[in-house]
GUVEXVEX-615297 format. One line per field, with one value per residue (C-alpha): residue in three letters; x, y, z. Coordinates in pm, whole numbers, plus 50000, padded with zeros to 5 digits. Layout:
BEGIN
type: [ala,...]
X: [X,...]
Y: [Y,...]
Z: [Z,...]
//
This chain:
BEGIN
type: [met,ile,glu,gln,val,leu,ala,his,ala,arg,arg,asp,his,pro,asp,glu,cys,cys,gly,ile,val,thr,gly,ser,gly,gly,glu,pro,val,arg,leu,val,glu,met,thr,asn,ala,asp,arg,ser,pro,thr,gly,phe,thr,phe,asp,pro,ala,glu,gln,leu,thr,val,trp,arg,glu,met,asp,asp,arg,asp,glu,asp,leu,leu,val,val,tyr,his,ser,his,thr,met,thr,glu,ala,tyr,pro,ser,arg,thr,asp,val,arg,trp,ser,ala,asn,thr,pro,gly,ala,his,trp,leu,leu,val,ser,thr,arg,asp,glu,thr,asp,glu,val,arg,ser,tyr,thr,ile,ala,glu,asp,gly,thr,ile,thr,glu,glu,asp,val,gln,val,thr,glu,ala,his,val,thr,glu,val,asp,ser,thr,asp]
X: [72000,71933,72250,72138,71797,71964,72199,71901,71714,72013,72076,71715,71677,71508,71260,71123,71284,71095,71161,71088,71252,71152,71195,71143,71018,71009,71382,71498,71647,71653,71635,71487,71533,71241,71169,70947,70722,70601,70955,70822,70950,70605,70494,70582,70425,70595,70634,70353,70558,70850,70619,70468,70816,70930,70612,70650,71013,70896,70645,70904,71150,70882,70948,70710,70685,70822,70889,70783,71028,71034,71163,70994,71194,71014,70851,70927,70942,70574,70310,70107,69739,69852,70080,69788,69567,69849,69910,69582,69766,70041,69870,70106,70405,70607,70649,71003,71022,71332,71328,71585,71462,71782,72110,71976,71865,71558,71451,71125,70914,70540,70265,69944,69627,69341,69143,69428,69567,69938,70165,70529,70770,71132,71388,71633,71951,72084,72320,72089,72188,72084,72150,72140,72043,71855,71860,71618,71770]
Y: [79752,79625,79416,79276,79184,79020,78825,78707,78601,78409,78241,78121,78013,77789,77899,78251,78487,78758,79053,79416,79756,79983,80355,80678,80991,80802,80723,80361,80263,79887,79585,79279,78942,78723,78353,78223,77998,77831,77730,77728,77822,77957,78159,78313,78379,78555,78328,78457,78462,78629,78885,78973,79026,79240,79450,79509,79615,79859,80003,80028,80201,80431,80292,80249,79966,80110,79805,79443,79248,78895,78691,78512,78205,78099,78415,78777,79034,79133,79106,78787,78766,78643,78947,79177,79006,79014,79385,79465,79375,79627,79951,80215,79981,79953,79603,79523,79203,79019,78748,78472,78262,78336,78522,78870,78962,79152,79401,79597,79799,79859,80020,79822,80022,79898,79821,79600,79847,79779,80073,80019,80275,80351,80183,80449,80332,80598,80601,80526,80575,80232,80165,79787,79473,79212,78855,78616,78311]
Z: [51476,51124,51142,51479,51336,51035,51263,51470,51155,51020,51356,51393,51028,50918,51188,51195,51443,51629,51853,51919,51932,52217,52231,52410,52239,51909,51925,51941,52274,52302,52073,52242,52075,52172,52157,51880,52087,51765,51663,51309,50964,50874,51175,51507,51842,52130,52431,52661,52984,52811,52649,52986,53131,52839,52838,53215,53157,52890,53134,53414,53179,53035,52687,52395,52146,51822,51604,51585,51373,51242,50955,50671,50579,50260,50127,50057,50335,50311,50586,50579,50670,51012,51050,50968,51228,51482,51422,51599,51923,51851,51744,51612,51584,51267,51125,51009,50805,50693,50427,50475,50183,49992,50039,49957,50312,50199,50469,50445,50686,50702,50898,50927,50993,51207,50890,50764,50512,50462,50379,50299,50437,50364,50586,50695,50860,51093,51384,51673,52031,52148,52512,52498,52318,52518,52406,52566,52394]
//
């Protein structure tokens, strides 16, 4: 999935990419590439109609939101103030950030508590049993 996120980030550069990873029982099941409605190099917003569809699909499939991912095109892979505010809408989700500002493909993951506390966590690449990758592009 990391390679798929990196490919999405590179493809959408210089705009930020965004998407989610859904799961069941804490295990990743599906990566969903989503449209950055802002079409901006400095921010992202999920397209509201697309988000509603994806969230309904998660509910129908009995999946949970595990990861919100997006890219930073001009800065390091660290949550911005906007990311921290936005995280209140995704309680319990991990935030995977990719920096595409240079060729290093920096990838970092965080949890963001309700009080805004950011905690970096190790990114562990394992062989996931992903059933599908959805692209809304």
